[in-house]
Residue frames as a rotation matrix with the C-alpha (Angstrom) as fourth column:
UNK 1
-0.218 0.949 0.228 173.40
0.767 0.022 0.641 124.12
0.603 0.314 -0.733 146.48
UNK 2
-0.571 0.037 0.820 171.98
-0.272 -0.951 -0.147 127.42
0.775 -0.307 0.553 147.74
UNK 3
-0.907 0.230 -0.354 170.54
0.416 0.352 -0.838 127.40
-0.068 -0.907 -0.415 151.24
UNK 4
-0.278 0.887 0.369 166.85
0.093 -0.358 0.929 127.95
0.956 0.293 0.017 151.89
UNK 5
-0.987 0.142 0.075 164.75
-0.093 -0.120 -0.988 128.97
-0.131 -0.983 0.132 154.86
UNK 6
-0.335 0.942 0.006 161.13
0.846 0.298 0.442 128.28
0.415 0.153 -0.897 155.65
UNK 7
-0.998 0.051 0.021 159.17
-0.056 -0.936 -0.347 131.52
0.002 -0.347 0.938 156.03
UNK 8
-0.266 0.961 -0.075 155.60
0.705 0.141 -0.695 131.97
-0.657 -0.238 -0.716 157.18
UNK 9
-0.179 0.255 0.950 153.64
0.891 -0.368 0.267 133.85
0.418 0.894 -0.161 154.50
UNK 10
-0.347 0.043 -0.937 153.50
0.511 -0.829 -0.227 137.63
-0.786 -0.558 0.265 154.81
UNK 11
0.704 0.661 -0.259 151.95
0.207 -0.541 -0.815 140.44
-0.679 0.521 -0.518 152.80
UNK 12
0.303 -0.650 -0.697 155.32
-0.761 -0.605 0.233 141.30
-0.573 0.460 -0.678 151.26
UNK 13
-0.602 -0.448 0.661 155.52
-0.007 0.830 0.557 137.81
-0.799 0.331 -0.503 149.68
UNK 14
0.334 0.942 0.042 152.54
-0.056 0.064 -0.996 138.55
-0.941 0.331 0.074 147.43
UNK 15
0.495 -0.143 -0.857 154.34
-0.845 -0.307 -0.437 139.34
-0.201 0.941 -0.273 144.16
UNK 16
-0.584 -0.796 -0.158 156.78
-0.811 0.580 0.081 136.44
0.028 0.175 -0.984 144.53
UNK 17
-0.544 0.476 0.691 153.94
-0.075 0.793 -0.605 134.09
-0.836 -0.381 -0.395 145.52
UNK 18
0.558 0.787 -0.262 151.92
-0.307 -0.097 -0.947 135.07
-0.771 0.609 0.188 142.47
UNK 19
0.125 -0.615 -0.779 154.95
-0.988 -0.004 -0.155 134.48
0.092 0.789 -0.608 140.22
UNK 20
-0.804 -0.380 0.457 155.42
-0.488 0.861 -0.143 131.07
-0.339 -0.338 -0.878 141.89
UNK 21
-0.076 0.895 0.439 151.76
-0.006 0.440 -0.898 130.21
-0.997 -0.071 -0.028 141.30
UNK 22
0.585 0.298 -0.754 151.90
-0.668 -0.350 -0.657 131.42
-0.460 0.888 -0.006 137.68
UNK 23
-0.418 -0.820 -0.392 154.86
-0.908 0.363 0.210 129.16
-0.030 0.443 -0.896 136.94
UNK 24
-0.687 0.257 0.679 152.79
-0.014 0.931 -0.366 126.10
-0.726 -0.261 -0.636 137.92
UNK 25
0.403 0.912 -0.072 149.97
-0.041 -0.061 -0.997 127.22
-0.914 0.405 0.012 135.65
UNK 26
0.327 -0.365 -0.872 152.39
-0.917 -0.345 -0.199 127.80
-0.228 0.865 -0.448 132.75
UNK 27
-0.771 -0.627 -0.111 153.61
-0.637 0.764 0.108 124.21
0.017 0.154 -0.988 133.23
UNK 28
-0.088 0.880 -0.467 150.01
-0.586 0.333 0.739 123.01
0.805 0.339 0.487 133.16
UNK 29
-0.616 -0.077 -0.784 150.08
0.570 0.643 -0.511 122.04
0.543 -0.762 -0.352 136.82
UNK 30
-0.037 0.696 0.717 146.87
-0.138 -0.714 0.686 123.55
0.990 -0.074 0.122 138.24
UNK 31
0.926 0.314 -0.211 147.34
0.133 0.252 0.959 121.93
0.354 -0.915 0.191 141.67
UNK 32
-0.040 -0.933 0.357 150.16
-0.477 -0.296 -0.827 123.13
0.878 -0.204 -0.434 143.93
UNK 33
0.448 0.180 -0.876 150.66
0.493 0.767 0.410 120.43
0.745 -0.616 0.255 146.55
UNK 34
-0.115 -0.499 -0.859 151.38
0.993 -0.022 -0.120 121.64
0.041 -0.866 0.498 150.05
UNK 35
-0.788 -0.223 0.574 150.15
0.327 -0.941 0.084 125.15
0.522 0.254 0.814 149.25
UNK 36
-0.632 0.630 -0.452 147.02
0.526 -0.080 -0.847 125.13
-0.569 -0.773 -0.280 151.44
UNK 37
0.266 0.848 0.458 144.94
0.875 -0.013 -0.485 126.05
-0.405 0.529 -0.745 148.39
UNK 38
-0.293 -0.430 -0.854 147.08
-0.027 -0.889 0.457 128.93
-0.956 0.157 0.249 147.07
UNK 39
-0.960 -0.116 0.254 146.18
0.227 0.206 0.952 127.54
-0.162 0.972 -0.171 143.64
UNK 40
-0.299 0.938 0.173 142.49
0.884 0.205 0.420 128.32
0.358 0.278 -0.891 144.31
UNK 41
0.599 0.512 -0.616 142.56
0.745 -0.638 0.195 131.72
-0.293 -0.576 -0.763 146.04
UNK 42
0.560 -0.476 0.678 143.86
0.085 -0.781 -0.619 135.21
0.824 0.404 -0.397 145.52
UNK 43
-0.346 -0.895 -0.283 146.82
0.343 0.160 -0.926 136.02
0.874 -0.417 0.251 147.73
UNK 44
-0.613 0.115 0.782 145.08
-0.625 -0.676 -0.390 138.22
0.484 -0.727 0.486 150.31
UNK 45
0.507 0.859 0.077 142.31
-0.784 0.422 0.455 135.69
0.358 -0.291 0.887 150.88
UNK 46
0.544 -0.374 -0.751 144.85
0.205 0.927 -0.314 132.87
0.814 0.017 0.581 151.06
UNK 47
-0.553 -0.797 0.242 147.09
-0.014 -0.282 -0.959 134.75
0.833 -0.534 0.145 153.51
UNK 48
-0.249 0.562 0.789 144.14
-0.941 -0.332 -0.060 135.25
0.228 -0.758 0.611 155.89
UNK 49
0.727 0.553 -0.407 143.12
-0.506 0.832 0.228 131.59
0.465 0.041 0.884 155.42
UNK 50
0.204 -0.725 -0.658 146.58
0.341 0.683 -0.647 130.20
0.918 -0.092 0.386 156.28
UNK 51
-0.670 -0.396 0.629 146.92
-0.379 -0.545 -0.747 132.57
0.639 -0.739 0.215 159.23
UNK 52
0.180 0.828 0.530 143.59
-0.970 0.060 0.235 131.32
0.163 -0.557 0.814 160.64
UNK 53
0.755 0.174 -0.632 144.57
-0.238 0.971 -0.017 127.71
0.611 0.163 0.774 160.02
UNK 54
-0.337 -0.929 -0.152 147.67
-0.067 0.185 -0.980 127.99
0.939 -0.320 -0.125 162.23
UNK 55
-0.744 0.115 0.658 145.47
-0.656 -0.309 -0.688 128.58
0.124 -0.944 0.306 165.28
UNK 56
-0.889 0.417 -0.189 143.35
0.429 0.903 -0.029 125.72
0.158 -0.107 -0.982 166.70
UNK 57
-0.434 0.747 -0.503 140.72
0.346 -0.377 -0.859 128.32
-0.832 -0.547 -0.095 167.70
UNK 58
0.098 0.455 -0.885 140.28
-0.557 -0.711 -0.428 129.70
-0.824 0.535 0.184 164.17
UNK 59
-0.887 -0.449 0.107 141.19
-0.187 0.562 0.806 126.78
-0.421 0.695 -0.582 161.88
UNK 60
-0.388 0.749 -0.537 138.61
-0.827 -0.025 0.562 126.00
0.407 0.662 0.629 159.19
UNK 61
0.140 0.516 0.845 136.11
-0.887 0.444 -0.125 123.54
-0.440 -0.732 0.520 160.73
UNK 62
0.966 0.250 -0.068 136.80
-0.250 0.832 -0.494 120.89
-0.067 0.494 0.867 158.05
UNK 63
0.420 -0.892 -0.167 140.57
-0.122 0.127 -0.984 121.01
0.899 0.434 -0.056 158.50
UNK 64
0.642 -0.327 -0.693 143.27
0.765 0.334 0.551 120.69
0.052 -0.884 0.465 161.16
UNK 65
0.786 -0.458 -0.415 145.72
-0.252 -0.850 0.462 123.26
-0.565 -0.258 -0.784 162.51
UNK 66
0.549 -0.610 0.571 148.54
0.830 0.481 -0.283 123.59
-0.102 0.629 0.771 160.00
UNK 67
0.323 -0.558 -0.764 151.57
-0.092 -0.822 0.561 125.76
-0.942 -0.111 -0.317 159.35
UNK 68
0.769 -0.039 0.638 152.19
0.631 0.200 -0.749 126.64
-0.098 0.979 0.178 155.71
UNK 69
0.244 -0.800 -0.548 155.62
0.082 -0.546 0.834 127.92
-0.966 -0.248 -0.068 154.73
UNK 70
0.935 -0.231 -0.268 157.32
-0.312 -0.184 -0.932 129.30
0.166 0.955 -0.245 151.67
UNK 71
0.444 -0.889 0.110 160.75
0.716 0.426 0.553 127.80
-0.538 -0.166 0.826 151.00
UNK 72
0.993 -0.078 -0.089 162.81
-0.109 -0.899 -0.425 130.90
-0.047 0.432 -0.901 150.24
UNK 73
0.423 -0.902 0.087 166.30
0.800 0.326 -0.505 130.82
0.427 0.283 0.859 148.75
UNK 74
0.470 -0.276 -0.838 168.56
0.657 -0.525 0.541 132.89
-0.589 -0.806 -0.066 151.01
UNK 75
-0.514 -0.851 0.113 170.71
0.705 -0.344 0.620 134.30
-0.488 0.398 0.777 148.21
UNK 76
-0.948 0.147 0.281 167.94
0.107 -0.684 0.722 136.05
0.298 0.715 0.633 146.23
UNK 77
-0.718 0.688 0.109 164.76
-0.334 -0.204 -0.920 135.61
-0.611 -0.697 0.376 148.34
UNK 78
-0.475 0.541 -0.694 163.07
-0.747 0.170 0.643 133.68
0.466 0.824 0.323 145.53
UNK 79
0.167 0.601 0.782 160.27
-0.786 0.559 -0.262 131.29
-0.595 -0.571 0.566 146.52
UNK 80
-0.637 -0.484 -0.600 161.47
-0.746 0.581 0.324 127.87
0.191 0.654 -0.732 145.37
UNK 81
-0.624 0.448 -0.640 158.79
0.279 0.893 0.353 125.79
0.730 0.042 -0.682 147.08
UNK 82
-0.079 0.655 0.752 155.99
-0.866 -0.418 0.273 125.46
0.493 -0.630 0.600 149.59
UNK 83
-0.687 -0.103 -0.719 155.40
0.186 0.931 -0.312 123.08
0.702 -0.349 -0.621 152.43
UNK 84
0.115 0.827 0.550 152.37
-0.718 -0.314 0.621 122.54
0.687 -0.466 0.558 154.64
UNK 85
-0.830 -0.416 -0.371 152.80
-0.009 0.676 -0.737 120.90
0.558 -0.608 -0.564 158.05
UNK 86
0.225 0.970 0.088 149.58
-0.328 -0.009 0.945 119.62
0.917 -0.242 0.316 159.63
UNK 87
-0.352 -0.433 0.829 149.73
-0.867 -0.182 -0.464 119.49
0.352 -0.883 -0.312 163.40
UNK 88
-0.545 0.181 0.819 147.67
-0.320 0.857 -0.403 116.27
-0.775 -0.482 -0.409 163.62
UNK 89
-0.957 0.147 -0.249 145.65
-0.179 0.374 0.910 113.95
0.227 0.916 -0.332 161.42
UNK 90
-0.606 0.795 0.026 142.15
0.269 0.235 -0.934 114.35
-0.748 -0.559 -0.356 162.90
UNK 91
0.087 0.563 -0.822 140.70
-0.822 -0.425 -0.378 114.45
-0.562 0.709 0.426 159.38
UNK 92
0.604 0.246 0.758 139.73
0.013 0.948 -0.318 111.41
-0.797 0.202 0.570 157.31
UNK 93
0.969 -0.247 0.007 141.46
-0.008 -0.063 -0.998 112.60
0.247 0.967 -0.063 154.12
UNK 94
0.298 -0.912 0.281 144.73
-0.877 -0.378 -0.297 113.46
0.377 -0.158 -0.913 155.90
UNK 95
0.100 -0.228 0.969 144.70
-0.725 0.650 0.227 110.21
-0.682 -0.725 -0.100 157.89
UNK 96
0.697 0.255 0.670 144.20
0.176 0.845 -0.504 108.19
-0.695 0.469 0.545 154.70
UNK 97
0.625 -0.356 0.695 146.27
0.768 0.118 -0.630 110.06
0.142 0.927 0.347 152.09
UNK 98
0.760 -0.214 0.613 147.46
0.031 -0.931 -0.364 113.59
0.649 0.296 -0.701 152.79
UNK 99
0.168 -0.721 -0.672 149.47
0.876 0.422 -0.233 112.99
0.452 -0.550 0.703 155.93
UNK 100
0.440 -0.103 -0.892 151.21
0.694 -0.592 0.411 115.53
-0.570 -0.800 -0.189 158.11
UNK 101
-0.199 -0.659 -0.725 153.31
-0.108 -0.721 0.685 117.11
-0.974 0.214 0.072 155.38
UNK 102
0.605 0.287 0.743 152.62
0.720 0.201 -0.664 118.12
-0.340 0.936 -0.086 151.80
UNK 103
0.030 -0.680 -0.732 155.07
-0.003 -0.733 0.680 120.02
-1.000 -0.018 -0.024 149.61
UNK 104
0.786 0.089 0.611 155.90
0.599 0.134 -0.790 121.18
-0.152 0.987 0.052 146.13
UNK 105
-0.250 -0.884 -0.394 158.90
0.413 -0.466 0.783 122.66
-0.876 0.033 0.482 144.38
UNK 106
0.367 0.322 -0.873 158.58
-0.497 -0.725 -0.477 125.30
-0.786 0.609 -0.106 141.69
UNK 107
0.931 0.079 0.357 158.85
0.208 0.689 -0.694 123.63
-0.301 0.720 0.625 138.23
UNK 108
0.730 -0.671 0.130 161.99
-0.160 -0.352 -0.922 125.58
0.665 0.652 -0.365 137.24
UNK 109
0.065 -0.710 0.701 163.74
-0.957 -0.244 -0.158 124.71
0.283 -0.660 -0.695 140.51
UNK 110
0.881 0.339 0.330 163.21
-0.424 0.876 0.231 120.94
-0.211 -0.343 0.915 140.56
UNK 111
0.827 -0.555 -0.092 166.02
0.499 0.799 -0.335 118.38
0.259 0.231 0.938 140.76
UNK 112
0.147 -0.781 0.607 168.27
-0.159 -0.624 -0.765 120.80
0.976 0.016 -0.216 142.64
UNK 113
-0.571 -0.387 -0.724 167.88
0.537 0.491 -0.686 119.33
0.621 -0.780 -0.072 146.14
UNK 114
-0.677 0.326 0.660 165.36
-0.532 -0.837 -0.132 121.86
0.509 -0.440 0.739 147.43
UNK 115
0.388 0.888 -0.248 162.70
-0.438 0.414 0.798 119.24
0.811 -0.201 0.549 148.27
UNK 116
0.174 -0.401 -0.899 165.14
0.669 0.718 -0.191 117.41
0.722 -0.569 0.394 150.55
UNK 117
-0.863 -0.486 0.138 166.13
0.263 -0.665 -0.700 120.65
0.432 -0.567 0.701 152.30
UNK 118
-0.348 0.823 0.449 162.49
-0.685 -0.551 0.477 121.63
0.640 -0.141 0.755 152.68
UNK 119
0.524 0.598 -0.607 161.48
-0.079 0.743 0.664 118.28
0.848 -0.300 0.436 154.10
UNK 120
-0.237 -0.679 -0.695 164.39
0.745 0.332 -0.578 118.23
0.623 -0.655 0.427 156.57
UNK 121
-0.915 -0.047 0.402 163.43
-0.150 -0.884 -0.443 121.70
0.376 -0.465 0.801 157.82
UNK 122
-0.008 0.996 0.089 159.78
-0.701 -0.069 0.710 120.63
0.713 -0.057 0.698 158.05
UNK 123
0.298 0.065 -0.952 160.71
0.376 0.909 0.180 117.52
0.877 -0.412 0.247 160.04
UNK 124
-0.759 -0.594 -0.268 162.54
0.513 -0.291 -0.807 119.68
0.401 -0.750 0.526 162.58
UNK 125
-0.676 0.595 0.435 159.47
-0.628 -0.774 0.084 121.90
0.387 -0.216 0.897 162.85
UNK 126
0.274 0.825 -0.494 157.16
-0.381 0.565 0.732 118.87
0.883 -0.012 0.469 163.21
UNK 127
-0.152 -0.413 -0.898 159.36
0.654 0.639 -0.405 117.51
0.741 -0.649 0.173 166.02
UNK 128
-0.963 -0.234 0.132 158.89
0.082 -0.723 -0.685 120.82
0.256 -0.650 0.716 167.85
UNK 129
-0.319 0.927 0.197 155.07
-0.414 -0.323 0.851 120.47
0.853 0.190 0.487 167.80
UNK 130
-0.501 -0.865 0.025 155.90
-0.775 0.462 0.432 117.75
-0.385 0.197 -0.902 169.19
UNK 131
0.705 0.610 -0.361 155.02
-0.707 0.644 -0.293 114.92
0.054 0.462 0.885 166.83
UNK 132
0.225 -0.648 0.727 156.76
-0.372 0.633 0.679 111.57
-0.900 -0.424 -0.099 167.39
UNK 133
-0.652 -0.372 0.661 156.38
0.464 0.494 0.736 110.61
-0.600 0.786 -0.150 163.71
UNK 134
-0.186 0.569 -0.801 154.84
-0.603 -0.710 -0.365 111.98
-0.776 0.415 0.475 160.55
UNK 135
0.043 0.319 0.947 152.97
0.607 0.745 -0.278 110.54
-0.794 0.586 -0.161 157.61
UNK 136
-0.356 -0.119 -0.927 153.49
-0.621 -0.711 0.330 111.62
-0.698 0.693 0.179 153.99
UNK 137
0.317 0.465 0.826 151.80
0.400 0.724 -0.561 110.44
-0.860 0.509 0.043 150.83
UNK 138
-0.283 -0.310 -0.908 152.84
-0.702 -0.579 0.416 110.68
-0.654 0.754 -0.054 147.20
UNK 139
0.742 0.524 -0.418 151.75
-0.660 0.462 -0.592 109.10
-0.117 0.715 0.689 143.96
UNK 140
0.612 -0.482 0.627 153.51
0.164 0.853 0.496 105.77
-0.774 -0.201 0.601 143.42
UNK 141
0.524 -0.409 0.747 154.84
0.848 0.169 -0.503 107.00
0.079 0.896 0.436 140.06
UNK 142
0.883 -0.256 0.392 156.35
-0.245 -0.966 -0.080 110.19
0.400 -0.025 -0.916 141.56
UNK 143
0.525 -0.742 -0.416 159.91
0.697 0.656 -0.290 108.87
0.488 -0.138 0.862 141.77
UNK 144
-0.301 -0.677 0.672 161.39
0.133 -0.727 -0.674 112.24
0.944 -0.114 0.309 142.74
UNK 145
0.199 0.449 0.871 159.12
-0.798 -0.441 0.410 112.68
0.569 -0.777 0.270 145.75
UNK 146
0.961 0.133 -0.242 159.56
-0.003 0.881 0.473 109.06
0.276 -0.454 0.847 146.83
UNK 147
0.177 -0.977 -0.122 163.35
0.654 0.209 -0.727 109.50
0.736 0.049 0.676 146.67
UNK 148
-0.297 -0.234 0.926 163.13
-0.357 -0.872 -0.335 112.66
0.886 -0.430 0.175 148.79
UNK 149
0.592 0.621 0.514 160.96
-0.718 0.116 0.686 110.98
0.367 -0.775 0.515 151.41
UNK 150
0.860 -0.325 -0.393 163.22
0.373 0.927 0.050 107.92
0.348 -0.189 0.918 151.57
UNK 151
-0.079 -0.952 0.296 166.32
0.409 -0.302 -0.861 110.13
0.909 0.053 0.413 151.85
UNK 152
-0.324 0.044 0.945 164.73
-0.646 -0.740 -0.187 111.79
0.691 -0.671 0.269 154.88
UNK 153
-0.897 -0.176 0.406 164.04
-0.429 0.566 -0.704 108.50
-0.106 -0.806 -0.583 156.65
UNK 154
0.011 0.994 -0.108 160.68
-0.995 0.000 -0.101 107.54
-0.100 0.109 0.989 155.19
UNK 155
-0.880 -0.121 0.460 159.47
-0.132 0.991 0.008 103.98
-0.457 -0.054 -0.888 155.49
UNK 156
-0.553 0.702 -0.449 156.92
-0.647 -0.022 0.762 102.82
0.525 0.712 0.466 152.92
UNK 157
-0.808 0.294 0.511 153.98
-0.317 0.515 -0.797 101.34
-0.497 -0.806 -0.323 154.83
UNK 158
0.025 0.865 0.501 151.20
0.401 0.451 -0.798 101.10
-0.916 0.221 -0.336 152.21
UNK 159
-0.966 -0.065 -0.250 150.31
-0.200 -0.424 0.883 101.53
-0.164 0.904 0.396 148.57
UNK 160
-0.344 0.923 0.171 146.65
0.648 0.366 -0.668 102.08
-0.679 -0.119 -0.724 147.81
UNK 161
-0.278 0.312 0.908 144.37
0.859 -0.343 0.381 103.69
0.431 0.886 -0.173 145.24
UNK 162
-0.928 0.002 -0.374 143.88
0.157 -0.905 -0.394 107.43
-0.339 -0.424 0.840 145.69
UNK 163
-0.098 0.974 -0.206 140.50
0.054 -0.201 -0.978 109.10
-0.994 -0.107 -0.033 145.08
UNK 164
0.234 0.135 -0.963 141.41
-0.871 -0.411 -0.270 109.53
-0.432 0.902 0.021 141.38
UNK 165
0.977 0.211 0.013 142.28
-0.192 0.910 -0.368 105.82
-0.090 0.358 0.930 141.00
UNK 166
0.335 -0.929 -0.158 146.06
-0.366 0.026 -0.930 106.35
0.868 0.370 -0.331 140.80
UNK 167
0.499 -0.221 -0.838 148.22
0.688 0.689 0.228 104.46
0.527 -0.691 0.496 143.26
UNK 168
0.555 -0.264 0.789 149.41
-0.531 -0.842 0.092 106.40
0.640 -0.470 -0.607 146.31
UNK 169
-0.101 -0.664 -0.740 152.38
0.514 0.602 -0.611 105.45
0.852 -0.442 0.281 148.49
UNK 170
0.848 0.330 0.415 152.10
-0.212 -0.506 0.836 106.12
0.486 -0.797 -0.360 152.22
UNK 171
-0.101 -0.956 -0.277 155.30
0.366 0.223 -0.904 106.70
0.925 -0.192 0.327 154.20
UNK 172
0.965 0.237 -0.114 156.03
0.190 -0.328 0.925 107.27
0.182 -0.914 -0.362 157.88
UNK 173
-0.007 -0.972 0.235 159.09
0.118 -0.234 -0.965 109.04
0.993 0.021 0.116 159.26
UNK 174
0.539 0.082 -0.838 160.06
0.818 0.186 0.544 108.60
0.201 -0.979 0.034 162.92
UNK 175
0.521 -0.298 0.800 161.11
-0.076 -0.949 -0.304 111.87
0.850 0.098 -0.517 164.53
UNK 176
0.879 -0.154 0.452 162.21
-0.468 -0.094 0.879 110.69
-0.093 -0.984 -0.155 167.98
């Protein structure tokens, strides 16, 4: 499997990021999990937004400091996924459902092991914050995401209805 790296967004990612976003829309997936709202903003606005959100002094008042990364395949520099790492859970939504880490893999790159690589890299980053453990949530019927989380040490701690009525699994991963 090709290796990936997590890269903070930059201006020169714009074309590849827009292609990534377009692929989700073509697959009728209007929400890109772990993208820090890339699905709702143009790239320049989003880049400024994610840059501000990394800093506790400039983070959006309704959110928490977070680091959003592109998962970039080393061999061709293609964006295969995105992952958002929240530095704490001082937000009701994150504490209940969203957790410390949200991620997505590009539709055409799924089932190739990228989610596991992304999550392992994100866990190393989270440990450097330092977080002793992290929470992740995924829909109970999302077998691929549940498998990834379990493979990375996740322990299922709750299943509860999400805001849309679907069941959500809550996992914790110990980092220490």
